[in-house]
ChimeraX commands (.cxc) that place a marker at each C-alpha (Angstrom):
marker #1 position -10.61,44.79,27.45 radius 0.5
marker #1 position -7.07,43.53,27.93 radius 0.5
marker #1 position -7.32,43.55,31.73 radius 0.5
marker #1 position -10.45,41.39,31.68 radius 0.5
marker #1 position -8.85,38.92,29.29 radius 0.5
marker #1 position -5.76,38.79,31.50 radius 0.5
marker #1 position -7.81,38.05,34.61 radius 0.5
marker #1 position -9.72,35.29,32.81 radius 0.5
marker #1 position -6.51,33.66,31.58 radius 0.5
marker #1 position -4.87,33.86,35.00 radius 0.5
marker #1 position -7.94,32.34,36.63 radius 0.5
marker #1 position -7.97,29.52,34.09 radius 0.5
marker #1 position -4.33,28.70,34.74 radius 0.5
marker #1 position -4.80,28.78,38.51 radius 0.5
marker #1 position -7.71,26.33,38.28 radius 0.5
marker #1 position -10.41,25.55,40.85 radius 0.5
marker #1 position -12.93,28.05,39.49 radius 0.5
marker #1 position -16.58,28.00,38.48 radius 0.5
marker #1 position -17.53,29.25,35.03 radius 0.5
marker #1 position -20.71,31.28,34.66 radius 0.5
marker #1 position -21.93,31.78,31.09 radius 0.5
marker #1 position -24.72,34.02,29.86 radius 0.5
marker #1 position -26.02,33.89,26.30 radius 0.5
marker #1 position -26.35,31.24,23.61 radius 0.5
marker #1 position -23.26,30.00,21.80 radius 0.5
marker #1 position -23.20,30.43,17.99 radius 0.5
marker #1 position -21.61,27.36,16.39 radius 0.5
marker #1 position -22.22,27.73,12.65 radius 0.5
marker #1 position -19.28,28.65,10.41 radius 0.5
marker #1 position -16.83,27.97,13.21 radius 0.5
marker #1 position -18.69,30.21,15.63 radius 0.5
marker #1 position -17.55,33.40,13.91 radius 0.5
marker #1 position -20.81,35.18,14.74 radius 0.5
marker #1 position -19.75,35.90,18.32 radius 0.5
marker #1 position -16.28,36.94,19.46 radius 0.5
marker #1 position -15.09,37.95,22.93 radius 0.5
marker #1 position -11.95,40.05,22.90 radius 0.5
marker #1 position -8.68,39.45,21.11 radius 0.5
marker #1 position -5.58,37.34,21.60 radius 0.5
marker #1 position -2.41,38.03,19.62 radius 0.5
marker #1 position -4.39,40.48,17.48 radius 0.5
marker #1 position -6.87,37.74,16.55 radius 0.5
marker #1 position -10.54,37.61,17.49 radius 0.5
marker #1 position -11.35,35.08,20.20 radius 0.5
marker #1 position -14.36,32.98,19.18 radius 0.5
marker #1 position -16.93,32.71,21.97 radius 0.5
marker #1 position -17.50,29.02,21.25 radius 0.5
marker #1 position -13.78,28.31,21.59 radius 0.5
marker #1 position -13.56,30.31,24.80 radius 0.5
marker #1 position -16.49,28.44,26.35 radius 0.5
marker #1 position -14.88,25.09,25.57 radius 0.5
marker #1 position -11.43,26.24,26.70 radius 0.5
marker #1 position -12.69,27.51,30.06 radius 0.5
marker #1 position -15.39,24.89,30.48 radius 0.5
marker #1 position -12.86,22.08,30.28 radius 0.5
marker #1 position -10.84,23.58,33.16 radius 0.5
marker #1 position -13.76,24.63,35.39 radius 0.5
marker #1 position -14.96,22.73,38.44 radius 0.5
marker #1 position -18.51,23.25,37.18 radius 0.5
marker #1 position -20.36,25.48,34.72 radius 0.5
marker #1 position -23.47,27.51,35.50 radius 0.5
marker #1 position -25.52,28.52,32.45 radius 0.5
marker #1 position -27.53,31.64,33.28 radius 0.5
marker #1 position -30.75,32.27,31.37 radius 0.5
marker #1 position -32.59,30.18,28.81 radius 0.5
marker #1 position -30.24,31.17,25.99 radius 0.5
marker #1 position -27.16,29.89,27.82 radius 0.5
marker #1 position -29.06,26.86,29.09 radius 0.5
marker #1 position -30.72,25.63,25.90 radius 0.5
marker #1 position -30.20,28.17,23.11 radius 0.5
marker #1 position -33.36,30.17,23.81 radius 0.5
marker #1 position -34.50,32.95,21.51 radius 0.5
marker #1 position -31.15,33.01,19.71 radius 0.5
marker #1 position -31.69,29.36,18.71 radius 0.5
marker #1 position -35.30,29.81,17.59 radius 0.5
marker #1 position -36.12,28.51,14.13 radius 0.5
marker #1 position -34.51,28.90,11.65 radius 0.5
marker #1 position -31.48,29.52,13.91 radius 0.5
marker #1 position -29.20,30.91,11.17 radius 0.5
marker #1 position -26.11,31.13,13.41 radius 0.5
marker #1 position -26.44,27.62,14.84 radius 0.5
marker #1 position -26.87,28.76,18.43 radius 0.5
marker #1 position -26.77,26.14,21.17 radius 0.5
marker #1 position -26.83,26.03,24.94 radius 0.5
marker #1 position -23.55,25.73,26.83 radius 0.5
marker #1 position -24.16,22.14,27.89 radius 0.5
marker #1 position -24.74,21.03,24.30 radius 0.5
marker #1 position -21.55,22.76,23.16 radius 0.5
marker #1 position -19.47,21.07,25.86 radius 0.5
marker #1 position -21.03,17.67,25.23 radius 0.5
marker #1 position -20.37,17.98,21.49 radius 0.5
marker #1 position -16.71,18.61,22.33 radius 0.5
marker #1 position -16.55,15.61,24.67 radius 0.5
marker #1 position -16.08,17.82,27.73 radius 0.5
marker #1 position -17.58,16.22,30.83 radius 0.5
marker #1 position -17.55,19.18,33.23 radius 0.5
marker #1 position -20.86,19.23,35.15 radius 0.5
marker #1 position -23.30,21.92,33.99 radius 0.5
marker #1 position -26.13,23.48,35.98 radius 0.5
marker #1 position -28.81,25.15,33.87 radius 0.5
marker #1 position -30.56,28.16,35.43 radius 0.5
marker #1 position -33.05,29.11,32.70 radius 0.5
marker #1 position -35.54,31.94,32.54 radius 0.5
marker #1 position -36.03,34.85,30.18 radius 0.5
marker #1 position -34.76,36.49,32.27 radius 0.5
marker #1 position -33.63,34.21,35.06 radius 0.5
marker #1 position -34.62,35.20,38.59 radius 0.5
marker #1 position -31.69,36.60,40.62 radius 0.5
marker #1 position -32.52,34.20,43.46 radius 0.5
marker #1 position -32.22,31.21,41.14 radius 0.5
marker #1 position -28.67,32.19,40.20 radius 0.5
marker #1 position -27.48,33.35,43.63 radius 0.5
marker #1 position -29.09,30.36,45.34 radius 0.5
marker #1 position -27.47,27.92,42.93 radius 0.5
marker #1 position -24.03,29.49,43.25 radius 0.5
marker #1 position -24.33,29.71,47.05 radius 0.5
marker #1 position -25.22,26.02,47.26 radius 0.5
marker #1 position -22.19,25.04,45.20 radius 0.5
marker #1 position -19.82,27.23,47.22 radius 0.5
marker #1 position -21.21,26.28,50.63 radius 0.5
marker #1 position -21.59,22.54,50.12 radius 0.5
marker #1 position -19.00,21.96,47.39 radius 0.5
marker #1 position -21.51,19.99,45.38 radius 0.5
marker #1 position -24.01,20.44,42.57 radius 0.5
marker #1 position -27.61,20.83,43.81 radius 0.5
marker #1 position -30.11,18.13,42.89 radius 0.5
marker #1 position -31.12,18.62,39.26 radius 0.5
marker #1 position -34.13,17.65,37.19 radius 0.5
marker #1 position -33.88,15.90,33.83 radius 0.5
marker #1 position -33.21,19.22,32.09 radius 0.5
marker #1 position -30.29,20.02,34.37 radius 0.5
marker #1 position -32.17,22.60,36.46 radius 0.5
marker #1 position -31.99,22.85,40.28 radius 0.5
marker #1 position -35.11,21.11,41.58 radius 0.5
marker #1 position -35.42,23.53,44.46 radius 0.5
marker #1 position -36.28,26.30,41.98 radius 0.5
marker #1 position -37.72,24.39,39.02 radius 0.5
marker #1 position -39.41,21.42,40.66 radius 0.5
marker #1 position -43.00,22.65,40.50 radius 0.5
marker #1 position -45.41,23.16,37.60 radius 0.5
marker #1 position -46.77,26.69,37.21 radius 0.5
marker #1 position -50.23,25.38,36.31 radius 0.5
marker #1 position -50.48,23.43,39.57 radius 0.5
marker #1 position -49.89,26.60,41.57 radius 0.5
marker #1 position -51.65,29.21,39.44 radius 0.5
marker #1 position -53.94,31.69,41.27 radius 0.5
marker #1 position -56.42,31.21,38.39 radius 0.5
marker #1 position -56.40,27.44,38.74 radius 0.5
marker #1 position -59.95,27.33,40.13 radius 0.5
marker #1 position -61.18,28.86,36.86 radius 0.5
marker #1 position -59.57,26.03,34.90 radius 0.5
marker #1 position -61.18,23.42,37.13 radius 0.5
marker #1 position -64.54,25.12,36.56 radius 0.5
marker #1 position -63.99,25.41,32.78 radius 0.5
marker #1 position -64.10,29.20,32.90 radius 0.5
marker #1 position -61.74,30.54,30.25 radius 0.5
marker #1 position -61.03,34.21,29.55 radius 0.5
marker #1 position -61.38,35.28,25.92 radius 0.5
marker #1 position -59.42,38.50,26.39 radius 0.5
marker #1 position -57.21,40.04,29.05 radius 0.5
marker #1 position -60.02,42.07,30.60 radius 0.5
marker #1 position -62.04,39.00,31.59 radius 0.5
marker #1 position -61.73,36.81,34.67 radius 0.5
marker #1 position -60.90,33.18,34.00 radius 0.5
marker #1 position -58.13,30.78,33.11 radius 0.5
marker #1 position -55.80,32.25,30.46 radius 0.5
marker #1 position -55.36,29.01,28.53 radius 0.5
marker #1 position -57.42,30.27,25.58 radius 0.5
marker #1 position -55.23,33.35,25.20 radius 0.5
marker #1 position -51.90,31.63,25.28 radius 0.5
marker #1 position -50.98,30.55,28.81 radius 0.5
marker #1 position -48.25,27.89,28.75 radius 0.5
marker #1 position -48.41,27.23,32.49 radius 0.5
marker #1 position -49.07,23.48,32.02 radius 0.5
marker #1 position -45.62,23.02,30.46 radius 0.5
marker #1 position -43.68,25.51,32.61 radius 0.5
marker #1 position -41.66,24.71,35.73 radius 0.5
marker #1 position -40.38,27.32,38.19 radius 0.5
marker #1 position -41.36,28.91,41.50 radius 0.5
marker #1 position -42.26,32.41,40.26 radius 0.5
marker #1 position -45.77,31.96,41.68 radius 0.5
marker #1 position -44.28,31.85,45.17 radius 0.5
marker #1 position -41.03,33.83,44.85 radius 0.5
marker #1 position -42.37,36.51,42.48 radius 0.5
marker #1 position -40.25,39.37,41.11 radius 0.5
marker #1 position -38.99,42.76,42.29 radius 0.5
marker #1 position -38.65,41.65,45.91 radius 0.5
marker #1 position -41.95,39.79,45.90 radius 0.5
marker #1 position -44.09,42.46,44.24 radius 0.5
marker #1 position -45.62,40.51,41.36 radius 0.5
marker #1 position -45.16,37.90,38.64 radius 0.5
marker #1 position -46.57,37.13,35.19 radius 0.5
marker #1 position -49.99,35.74,36.14 radius 0.5
marker #1 position -50.51,38.20,38.98 radius 0.5
marker #1 position -49.86,41.02,36.52 radius 0.5
marker #1 position -52.57,39.62,34.22 radius 0.5
marker #1 position -50.30,38.11,31.58 radius 0.5
marker #1 position -50.19,34.44,30.57 radius 0.5
marker #1 position -47.14,32.32,31.33 radius 0.5
marker #1 position -45.04,31.93,28.17 radius 0.5
marker #1 position -43.01,28.95,29.41 radius 0.5
marker #1 position -39.68,30.75,29.28 radius 0.5
marker #1 position -37.90,28.28,31.60 radius 0.5
marker #1 position -38.38,25.33,29.24 radius 0.5
marker #1 position -35.83,23.71,26.96 radius 0.5
marker #1 position -37.66,24.33,23.67 radius 0.5
marker #1 position -38.58,27.95,24.41 radius 0.5
marker #1 position -39.57,29.96,22.41 radius 0.5
marker #1 position -40.52,27.51,19.65 radius 0.5
marker #1 position -42.69,25.47,22.01 radius 0.5
marker #1 position -44.54,28.58,23.19 radius 0.5
marker #1 position -45.21,30.65,20.10 radius 0.5
marker #1 position -47.48,32.30,19.16 radius 0.5
marker #1 position -47.43,33.56,22.76 radius 0.5
marker #1 position -51.05,34.68,22.83 radius 0.5
marker #1 position -52.69,31.74,21.11 radius 0.5
marker #1 position -54.17,28.61,22.68 radius 0.5
marker #1 position -51.92,25.55,23.00 radius 0.5
marker #1 position -52.58,22.81,20.44 radius 0.5
marker #1 position -55.17,20.20,21.38 radius 0.5
marker #1 position -53.84,16.92,22.76 radius 0.5
marker #1 position -55.75,13.66,22.40 radius 0.5
marker #1 position -55.08,11.48,25.43 radius 0.5
marker #1 position -56.97,8.50,26.84 radius 0.5
marker #1 position -58.80,8.92,30.14 radius 0.5
marker #1 position -55.95,7.57,32.25 radius 0.5
marker #1 position -53.95,8.78,35.20 radius 0.5
marker #1 position -50.32,9.48,34.31 radius 0.5
marker #1 position -47.50,11.55,35.68 radius 0.5
marker #1 position -46.16,14.53,33.78 radius 0.5
marker #1 position -42.89,12.72,33.08 radius 0.5
marker #1 position -44.71,9.64,31.78 radius 0.5
marker #1 position -46.93,11.68,29.48 radius 0.5
marker #1 position -43.96,13.59,28.11 radius 0.5
marker #1 position -41.91,10.44,27.63 radius 0.5
marker #1 position -44.60,8.61,25.70 radius 0.5
marker #1 position -45.70,11.47,23.49 radius 0.5
marker #1 position -42.42,13.30,23.06 radius 0.5
marker #1 position -44.42,16.52,22.82 radius 0.5
marker #1 position -43.26,19.67,24.60 radius 0.5
marker #1 position -46.78,20.76,25.47 radius 0.5
marker #1 position -47.51,17.45,27.19 radius 0.5
marker #1 position -44.30,17.41,29.18 radius 0.5
marker #1 position -45.66,19.51,31.98 radius 0.5
marker #1 position -49.17,18.11,32.25 radius 0.5
marker #1 position -49.93,16.19,35.43 radius 0.5
marker #1 position -52.60,13.60,36.11 radius 0.5
marker #1 position -55.33,16.13,36.85 radius 0.5
marker #1 position -54.73,17.83,33.51 radius 0.5
marker #1 position -54.78,14.55,31.60 radius 0.5
marker #1 position -58.24,13.91,32.99 radius 0.5
marker #1 position -59.40,17.39,32.02 radius 0.5
marker #1 position -58.13,16.88,28.48 radius 0.5
marker #1 position -60.18,13.71,28.24 radius 0.5
marker #1 position -63.22,15.62,29.49 radius 0.5
marker #1 position -62.78,18.14,26.70 radius 0.5
marker #1 position -61.51,21.15,28.64 radius 0.5
marker #1 position -58.32,21.12,26.60 radius 0.5
marker #1 position -59.40,19.41,23.45 radius 0.5
marker #1 position -60.30,20.50,19.97 radius 0.5
marker #1 position -62.15,23.78,20.14 radius 0.5
marker #1 position -65.69,23.42,18.84 radius 0.5
marker #1 position -67.18,26.17,16.72 radius 0.5
marker #1 position -69.06,28.55,19.00 radius 0.5
marker #1 position -68.26,26.46,22.10 radius 0.5
marker #1 position -66.53,27.26,25.35 radius 0.5
marker #1 position -63.72,24.63,25.12 radius 0.5
marker link #1:1,2 radius 0.2
marker link #1:2,3 radius 0.2
marker link #1:3,4 radius 0.2
marker link #1:4,5 radius 0.2
marker link #1:5,6 radius 0.2
marker link #1:6,7 radius 0.2
marker link #1:7,8 radius 0.2
marker link #1:8,9 radius 0.2
marker link #1:9,10 radius 0.2
marker link #1:10,11 radius 0.2
marker link #1:11,12 radius 0.2
marker link #1:12,13 radius 0.2
marker link #1:13,14 radius 0.2
marker link #1:14,15 radius 0.2
marker link #1:15,16 radius 0.2
marker link #1:16,17 radius 0.2
marker link #1:17,18 radius 0.2
marker link #1:18,19 radius 0.2
marker link #1:19,20 radius 0.2
marker link #1:20,21 radius 0.2
marker link #1:21,22 radius 0.2
marker link #1:22,23 radius 0.2
marker link #1:23,24 radius 0.2
marker link #1:24,25 radius 0.2
marker link #1:25,26 radius 0.2
marker link #1:26,27 radius 0.2
marker link #1:27,28 radius 0.2
marker link #1:28,29 radius 0.2
marker link #1:29,30 radius 0.2
marker link #1:30,31 radius 0.2
marker link #1:31,32 radius 0.2
marker link #1:32,33 radius 0.2
marker link #1:33,34 radius 0.2
marker link #1:34,35 radius 0.2
marker link #1:35,36 radius 0.2
marker link #1:36,37 radius 0.2
marker link #1:37,38 radius 0.2
marker link #1:38,39 radius 0.2
marker link #1:39,40 radius 0.2
marker link #1:40,41 radius 0.2
marker link #1:41,42 radius 0.2
marker link #1:42,43 radius 0.2
marker link #1:43,44 radius 0.2
marker link #1:44,45 radius 0.2
marker link #1:45,46 radius 0.2
marker link #1:46,47 radius 0.2
marker link #1:47,48 radius 0.2
marker link #1:48,49 radius 0.2
marker link #1:49,50 radius 0.2
marker link #1:50,51 radius 0.2
marker link #1:51,52 radius 0.2
marker link #1:52,53 radius 0.2
marker link #1:53,54 radius 0.2
marker link #1:54,55 radius 0.2
marker link #1:55,56 radius 0.2
marker link #1:56,57 radius 0.2
marker link #1:57,58 radius 0.2
marker link #1:58,59 radius 0.2
marker link #1:59,60 radius 0.2
marker link #1:60,61 radius 0.2
marker link #1:61,62 radius 0.2
marker link #1:62,63 radius 0.2
marker link #1:63,64 radius 0.2
marker link #1:64,65 radius 0.2
marker link #1:65,66 radius 0.2
marker link #1:66,67 radius 0.2
marker link #1:67,68 radius 0.2
marker link #1:68,69 radius 0.2
marker link #1:69,70 radius 0.2
marker link #1:70,71 radius 0.2
marker link #1:71,72 radius 0.2
marker link #1:72,73 radius 0.2
marker link #1:73,74 radius 0.2
marker link #1:74,75 radius 0.2
marker link #1:75,76 radius 0.2
marker link #1:76,77 radius 0.2
marker link #1:77,78 radius 0.2
marker link #1:78,79 radius 0.2
marker link #1:79,80 radius 0.2
marker link #1:80,81 radius 0.2
marker link #1:81,82 radius 0.2
marker link #1:82,83 radius 0.2
marker link #1:83,84 radius 0.2
marker link #1:84,85 radius 0.2
marker link #1:85,86 radius 0.2
marker link #1:86,87 radius 0.2
marker link #1:87,88 radius 0.2
marker link #1:88,89 radius 0.2
marker link #1:89,90 radius 0.2
marker link #1:90,91 radius 0.2
marker link #1:91,92 radius 0.2
marker link #1:92,93 radius 0.2
marker link #1:93,94 radius 0.2
marker link #1:94,95 radius 0.2
marker link #1:95,96 radius 0.2
marker link #1:96,97 radius 0.2
marker link #1:97,98 radius 0.2
marker link #1:98,99 radius 0.2
marker link #1:99,100 radius 0.2
marker link #1:100,101 radius 0.2
marker link #1:101,102 radius 0.2
marker link #1:102,103 radius 0.2
marker link #1:103,104 radius 0.2
marker link #1:104,105 radius 0.2
marker link #1:105,106 radius 0.2
marker link #1:106,107 radius 0.2
marker link #1:107,108 radius 0.2
marker link #1:108,109 radius 0.2
marker link #1:109,110 radius 0.2
marker link #1:110,111 radius 0.2
marker link #1:111,112 radius 0.2
marker link #1:112,113 radius 0.2
marker link #1:113,114 radius 0.2
marker link #1:114,115 radius 0.2
marker link #1:115,116 radius 0.2
marker link #1:116,117 radius 0.2
marker link #1:117,118 radius 0.2
marker link #1:118,119 radius 0.2
marker link #1:119,120 radius 0.2
marker link #1:120,121 radius 0.2
marker link #1:121,122 radius 0.2
marker link #1:122,123 radius 0.2
marker link #1:123,124 radius 0.2
marker link #1:124,125 radius 0.2
marker link #1:125,126 radius 0.2
marker link #1:126,127 radius 0.2
marker link #1:127,128 radius 0.2
marker link #1:128,129 radius 0.2
marker link #1:129,130 radius 0.2
marker link #1:130,131 radius 0.2
marker link #1:131,132 radius 0.2
marker link #1:132,133 radius 0.2
marker link #1:133,134 radius 0.2
marker link #1:134,135 radius 0.2
marker link #1:135,136 radius 0.2
marker link #1:136,137 radius 0.2
marker link #1:137,138 radius 0.2
marker link #1:138,139 radius 0.2
marker link #1:139,140 radius 0.2
marker link #1:140,141 radius 0.2
marker link #1:141,142 radius 0.2
marker link #1:142,143 radius 0.2
marker link #1:143,144 radius 0.2
marker link #1:144,145 radius 0.2
marker link #1:145,146 radius 0.2
marker link #1:146,147 radius 0.2
marker link #1:147,148 radius 0.2
marker link #1:148,149 radius 0.2
marker link #1:149,150 radius 0.2
marker link #1:150,151 radius 0.2
marker link #1:151,152 radius 0.2
marker link #1:152,153 radius 0.2
marker link #1:153,154 radius 0.2
marker link #1:154,155 radius 0.2
marker link #1:155,156 radius 0.2
marker link #1:156,157 radius 0.2
marker link #1:157,158 radius 0.2
marker link #1:158,159 radius 0.2
marker link #1:159,160 radius 0.2
marker link #1:160,161 radius 0.2
marker link #1:161,162 radius 0.2
marker link #1:162,163 radius 0.2
marker link #1:163,164 radius 0.2
marker link #1:164,165 radius 0.2
marker link #1:165,166 radius 0.2
marker link #1:166,167 radius 0.2
marker link #1:167,168 radius 0.2
marker link #1:168,169 radius 0.2
marker link #1:169,170 radius 0.2
marker link #1:170,171 radius 0.2
marker link #1:171,172 radius 0.2
marker link #1:172,173 radius 0.2
marker link #1:173,174 radius 0.2
marker link #1:174,175 radius 0.2
marker link #1:175,176 radius 0.2
marker link #1:176,177 radius 0.2
marker link #1:177,178 radius 0.2
marker link #1:178,179 radius 0.2
marker link #1:179,180 radius 0.2
marker link #1:180,181 radius 0.2
marker link #1:181,182 radius 0.2
marker link #1:182,183 radius 0.2
marker link #1:183,184 radius 0.2
marker link #1:184,185 radius 0.2
marker link #1:185,186 radius 0.2
marker link #1:186,187 radius 0.2
marker link #1:187,188 radius 0.2
marker link #1:188,189 radius 0.2
marker link #1:189,190 radius 0.2
marker link #1:190,191 radius 0.2
marker link #1:191,192 radius 0.2
marker link #1:192,193 radius 0.2
marker link #1:193,194 radius 0.2
marker link #1:194,195 radius 0.2
marker link #1:195,196 radius 0.2
marker link #1:196,197 radius 0.2
marker link #1:197,198 radius 0.2
marker link #1:198,199 radius 0.2
marker link #1:199,200 radius 0.2
marker link #1:200,201 radius 0.2
marker link #1:201,202 radius 0.2
marker link #1:202,203 radius 0.2
marker link #1:203,204 radius 0.2
marker link #1:204,205 radius 0.2
marker link #1:205,206 radius 0.2
marker link #1:206,207 radius 0.2
marker link #1:207,208 radius 0.2
marker link #1:208,209 radius 0.2
marker link #1:209,210 radius 0.2
marker link #1:210,211 radius 0.2
marker link #1:211,212 radius 0.2
marker link #1:212,213 radius 0.2
marker link #1:213,214 radius 0.2
marker link #1:214,215 radius 0.2
marker link #1:215,216 radius 0.2
marker link #1:216,217 radius 0.2
marker link #1:217,218 radius 0.2
marker link #1:218,219 radius 0.2
marker link #1:219,220 radius 0.2
marker link #1:220,221 radius 0.2
marker link #1:221,222 radius 0.2
marker link #1:222,223 radius 0.2
marker link #1:223,224 radius 0.2
marker link #1:224,225 radius 0.2
marker link #1:225,226 radius 0.2
marker link #1:226,227 radius 0.2
marker link #1:227,228 radius 0.2
marker link #1:228,229 radius 0.2
marker link #1:229,230 radius 0.2
marker link #1:230,231 radius 0.2
marker link #1:231,232 radius 0.2
marker link #1:232,233 radius 0.2
marker link #1:233,234 radius 0.2
marker link #1:234,235 radius 0.2
marker link #1:235,236 radius 0.2
marker link #1:236,237 radius 0.2
marker link #1:237,238 radius 0.2
marker link #1:238,239 radius 0.2
marker link #1:239,240 radius 0.2
marker link #1:240,241 radius 0.2
marker link #1:241,242 radius 0.2
marker link #1:242,243 radius 0.2
marker link #1:243,244 radius 0.2
marker link #1:244,245 radius 0.2
marker link #1:245,246 radius 0.2
marker link #1:246,247 radius 0.2
marker link #1:247,248 radius 0.2
marker link #1:248,249 radius 0.2
marker link #1:249,250 radius 0.2
marker link #1:250,251 radius 0.2
marker link #1:251,252 radius 0.2
marker link #1:252,253 radius 0.2
marker link #1:253,254 radius 0.2
marker link #1:254,255 radius 0.2
marker link #1:255,256 radius 0.2
marker link #1:256,257 radius 0.2
marker link #1:257,258 radius 0.2
marker link #1:258,259 radius 0.2
marker link #1:259,260 radius 0.2
marker link #1:260,261 radius 0.2
marker link #1:261,262 radius 0.2
marker link #1:262,263 radius 0.2
marker link #1:263,264 radius 0.2
marker link #1:264,265 radius 0.2
marker link #1:265,266 radius 0.2
marker link #1:266,267 radius 0.2
view
């Protein structure tokens, strides 16, 4: 309403504020597909508002995968040209620092912890190459999965009622980075894998395109029997699936645990 718009404008003019944005930013056709209020009886385009406020902000925090990278709104064919906040600001030549706090949804602790760090220390927390706080997104889900021993033993569930690694029925844990396995949800009650569901990789830049179909096995990856870090594998291959695979997983791929599925086999 008018009061909200007034507060936003007054805050912008006063300066020294942090901008928090939720949701992807439509950019096609001048961004007309998303408006936020009115000014002088004219619709205010969300894209314009993000750039206008982002340029004045001390820093920008993008909450959720949509605001961080485009997310579901930017999934192919992306008819409204949705982008993440950082991409929109960079396209406009705006150099305000951006912290991405992805997740579909994002965990409350990830947002509150990020904002608290900025306010307490007056600095951006250490970020990974995708602009995420390392303290929350620095670990691979696969490395910390409670079903990891099944993977190491080549025991793969074929349906959700069976024990075993959920790789065959769509788990994207090898490409996903966050601390849900330790932090969990609803005050530490549970999380995706504990509830019996596969990880869908919702904290990653190319989600959901890199993760769909959600309940189908990841594509096979042909890698030599070498030891390589996750970053090195991702850099060489340029493949989203490989980006989160550490040295142990590279070796298992070479051994056939995550290779081409043979007819009637257990791979």
